[in-house]
N, C-alpha and C positions, 0 to 999 in steps of 0.2 A: 205380441201380435194382437190384433183386434178382429173379431169375427164380424164381417159386414153382411154376409148372406148365408143362409142355410137352406138346403133343398132336401126335402124328404121324398123318397120314392118308395112305393109299395111294389115289391117284386114277388113273382110266383114262379118257382122253378120245379120241374118234375124230377123226382128221384129216379135213378136208373132201376131201382128195385124197392119195394115197400120196406119200411123200417118199423119193426114191431117191438114194443116193450110191454111191461106190465100194465101200462095205462092206455095202450091203444096202438093203432097202426097208422103210419104217416106215408102218404104216397106223393104229396107235393109239399114243398117248403115255401111258405109265404113269410116274408119278413120285411123290415124297413131298412133301407139303405140311406145313410146321411152323407151329404156333400157339403162341407163347410169351406167358405171362401174368406180369406183374410184381406186386409187392406192393400196388400201387394198383388192380389189376384191369385195367390197360391191356393190350391184345393187339397183339403184333407178328407179322408174317407173313413166312415164308421158304420157299424152294422148292429142292429138290434137283433137279439136271438130269441125274442119272445115269440111263442107259437100263437096260432089263431084262437086257441082255447086254453084255459088255465090248467093244463095237465101237469106241467113241471113246477110252476109256482103260480102266484096270483096274477101275474102280468099276462097280457095278451097283446096282439098286434094293435088292436084298436085302442086299448087303454094306454099303450105306449105312445101312440100318435097323439092322443088327448093330452098326456102329460108333457110331451115335447112342445106341442103347439100352444097350450094354454099356460104353461108354467116355465118349463126349462129354457126354451129358446128365448122368450122375453127376458129371462134373468141374465142371459149371457151375451146376447147380441150387443155389439158396440162397446163391450167392456174390454179393458186391457187384461191380457192373460200373459204373464211372464213365464209361467211354467204350467204344464198340464195338471200338476197338483192343485193349482188354483181353482180348477173347475169344481172340485169337491167343496171348496169353501163357498162358492156362489150357490151351490145346491144344498147347503147344510140345513136349510129350513124345511126342506122337502123330505118327508120320511119315505124310506124304502124306494120303490120304483127304480130298482137298481139297473134293470135292463135298458130303461129309457135314458138314465144318466150315462150309462156306459157307451151308448151309441154316440152321444156328443163328445164324450171324453176321448173315445178312440179316434175320432176325426181330429181332435185337438192334438193328440199325441203325434199323429201323422204330420200335421202342420208344423209342430214344434221340431220334429226331426228334420223336416225340410229346411226350416229356418236356421238350424245348426249345421246344415250341409252334412247330415249324418243319416245312416239307415236307422230305422226304429230300433233294431237290435243294439246299435251303438248308443243311441240315446238312452236306452234302458240300462246299459252297462253289461249287456250279454257278451259272452266270450266265445260261444261255440260256433264252429264253421258248419256243423251239421247236427241235426237232432235225430234221435232214435224214436221211431214211431210205432205204435200199435194200432189196432183197429177194433171198433165196436160192432158186434154182430147182433142183429135183432133176432127175436124168437122166430124160428122157422116152423112150418106146419108139422114136420115129422123129425124124429131124431136122425134119420138117414139124410134128410136134406140139410140138417144142421151140420152133420159131419162133412157133407160135400162142400158146403160154403166155407167151413174152416179149412178144409184141405186146399181149396182154391187160394185163400188169402195167405196161407203159409207158403204156397208156391210163389205168390207174388212178393214174398220176402218180409212180411210183417213180423216184428220181433215179439209181439205180445198180443194175445187174443182176449178180448172182453166179450163175455157171453151174457146176454140178458136172460134173467130167470124170473119166474113167478110161480105161485103155488100150483102144483100139478105139472110144472115144466121146470123142474129144478134138479134134484139129486140124480135121477136117472139120466138126464141130459148130460150133466157134468161127468158122471161115471162113464158113459159111453164115449164122450170126447176124450177123457183121460186115458181110457183103454186104447183108443185109436191113436192118440198123440201123447205118449207118456212123458215127453220132455219139453214140450212147448210151454213157455210161461203163459199162464192162463188165470183169469180172474172172473168172478161172477158179479153181475150188477142187478140188484133187486128192485131199484127204484121204489123203495119204501113199501114193498108188498107184504111184509111179514110183521109179526108182533112177538112179544116175549113168550107167548103161548107156543111159538114154533121153535123154541130153543133146541129141542130134541132133534128136529129136522136139520136145523142149521149146524148142529154139532156133527152131523154126518158128513158135511162138506170138508171137515178136517181131514178126511181120509184121502183127499184128492190133490194135496199139495198145491193149493191155490195161492197165488200171490196175495190175494185179498178178496174180501166180499164187500162190495160197495153199497152203502146206504140200505142195509137190510130192513131197518125199522122206520118209524115215522119220519116224514120229511123235515119236521121242525124239532126233532128230539136230539138231546145229548145225554139225558139221564139213563134211559133204558139201554142205549148203546153201551154205556159204561158197564152196566150190569151184564150185558151179553158178552162184551169183550173179555170179561173176567172168566167166562165159562167156555169160551171156544179158543182154539189155538190159531185159527186163521185170522190174520190181521183184518180189522175193520177199517175201511176207508170211508170217510164222510164226504158227502157231496152237497145235497140240498140243505143240510143243517148248517153249513158254513156260509153265511152271507156277509161276514165282516171279519176284520182282525179280532174284534172282541169275541165273536163266536168261536174263532179258532183258539183263542187263549183259554176260554172256559172249557172247551172240549178236551184240550190237551191236559189241562189241570185235573179234570175229572177222570181221565183215562178212557174217554169215549172212543178213541180211535188210535191207530198207530201210523196212519197215512191220511193225507188230505188231497182231494181232487180240487184244483183251482180252476174255476171257469170265470173268465173275465166278465161276462154279462151278469152272472149270478151275484158277484160281489160289488158291482157298481163301477167297474172300470179297471184299467191297467194299473193305476196308482195304488188302489187298495189291494189288487192282486199281488203287486210287488211287496207291499207291506206284510201281507200274509206269508208270502214266500220267505221274506227275511226273518220273520219271527219263527217260522217252522224250522228254518236252518239253524237258528240259535238253539232251539229246543231238541234238535236231532230227529225231527219228524220229516220224512221224505215227502215230496209233493210231485204231482204230475198234472198235466193240462188236459182237462176234459173237453169234449166236443159237443156242440149243439146243432149239428147238421149245418154248419156255417157255409156260406158261399166263400169264394176266394178272398174277399175283403176281410171277413172275420177270421178266416184261416190264416191270413198273413199276420194278423195281430197275435194269434196263438203261437205261430212259429217264432216270432220275435220274443215273446214272453218266455218260451221254453228254453231259450238260450241262457237263462239265468242259472246259476250254479247248483241250486238245490232241486232243480227238476231232474231228478236222478232216475225216474221211472218213465218208460215209454208212454207217451200221451195218445190221445185219440185223433191226432191230426193226420188222417189218411189222405191219400192223393185225391185230386179233383175228379179224376175219371171214375173213382169208385162210386161217387154220388151223382155226377152230372154228365149229361151228354156234352154240354159246353158250359164251362165256368165263366165267370165275369171278370177274369184277370188274364193278363198276358205276362210271361208264360203261365200256364196252369201249374198247380202244385204237383210235382212228380216225386214219387217214392222209388228209390233205387236201393235194392237189397236191404230194405227196412229203415232207410235213412232219407231225410229231406235235407238237401243243401240249403243253407241259410242265404237268402239273397243279400247282395251288397249295395244295391241301388238306394239312393236316399229315400226317406219316407218309408212306407210299408214294404218297399222292395219289389213290388209288382206293379204293372201298369193296368189301371182299370180298362176293361174292354167296353168302351162306350156303346158300340154297336150291340153287343150282347146285353148290356144293361138296359138299353132302350127296348130290346126285343122282349125281355122279361118284365118290363115295367107295366103295372096295372094302373097306377095313378101316381101323380106327382104334384107337389106344391112347393113354392118358393117363399121364403120368409126373409125380409130385409127391413 
């Protein structure tokens, strides 16, 4: 295939409820949506998950647009692409900027699946007809409100609960939740809010039978996590620290974690995500698919990736209605009894809702 035209849209969607983590509270999700057209007029869709500020990593919505416009799009327009893995080769001279790279690569994967008359799941080699999903719950103002939110999502059928924690909102919250919900699979996500000085506090979490604690220490660390993992029983899951297959290899060799969260945008695209998945499967390290408050386009990519065999833990791919009054795909992502049925249609499996996309679009630019 040859990319003949790429459209970047800046969208702003209001969340149904504020989402709070250790680094702040989000009420609106602003992101870039990419529309890539090939020489046959087929359209593939990709999404950048970069936030408006560099909370999660160094990328932002504006830096992503800059990288796409000034570097990545000129590198790939009118070039022959035989397979989505080729995208990484074109971008090899550009360091990091993984979320920008991922946005284009996701659109190319969609186009590739269409060209093969396959769903994205089939193009990736996924085998599952449905995926088990969990949900990520932000920090609530009170423990009572935290319990109420968890009670609601359990009633909705979610199989695993992820609770955001931060200093001052950690052990007591987990203790209260575990007392109220003794059997629900539960994990804590710290978003790098702690240091090795907090080992004593983190050891207390061993008492609550957590599936894992996600990224407790620095966002770019694998050394201190290895020290911590040796001193606590709860499995450590790395998120921000894993930006590539090479990062995963080093972390596993050091013993920095027992689980890895794979996010497509964080690692530069589906191809690298699949390589990390394959390596972790070889090493006996289970993986799961994290969420970045994606719209339905990014969510569709996550669903397809999660059909790979070593995604053995429920991911954060909650249903559309949990986040949005109206998503930008048809049909919207629906969770039934804790599972999402994997779509069979060619490409990403869902139809972009152009009317909704236009409604949420703040600005738009076409490159050809």
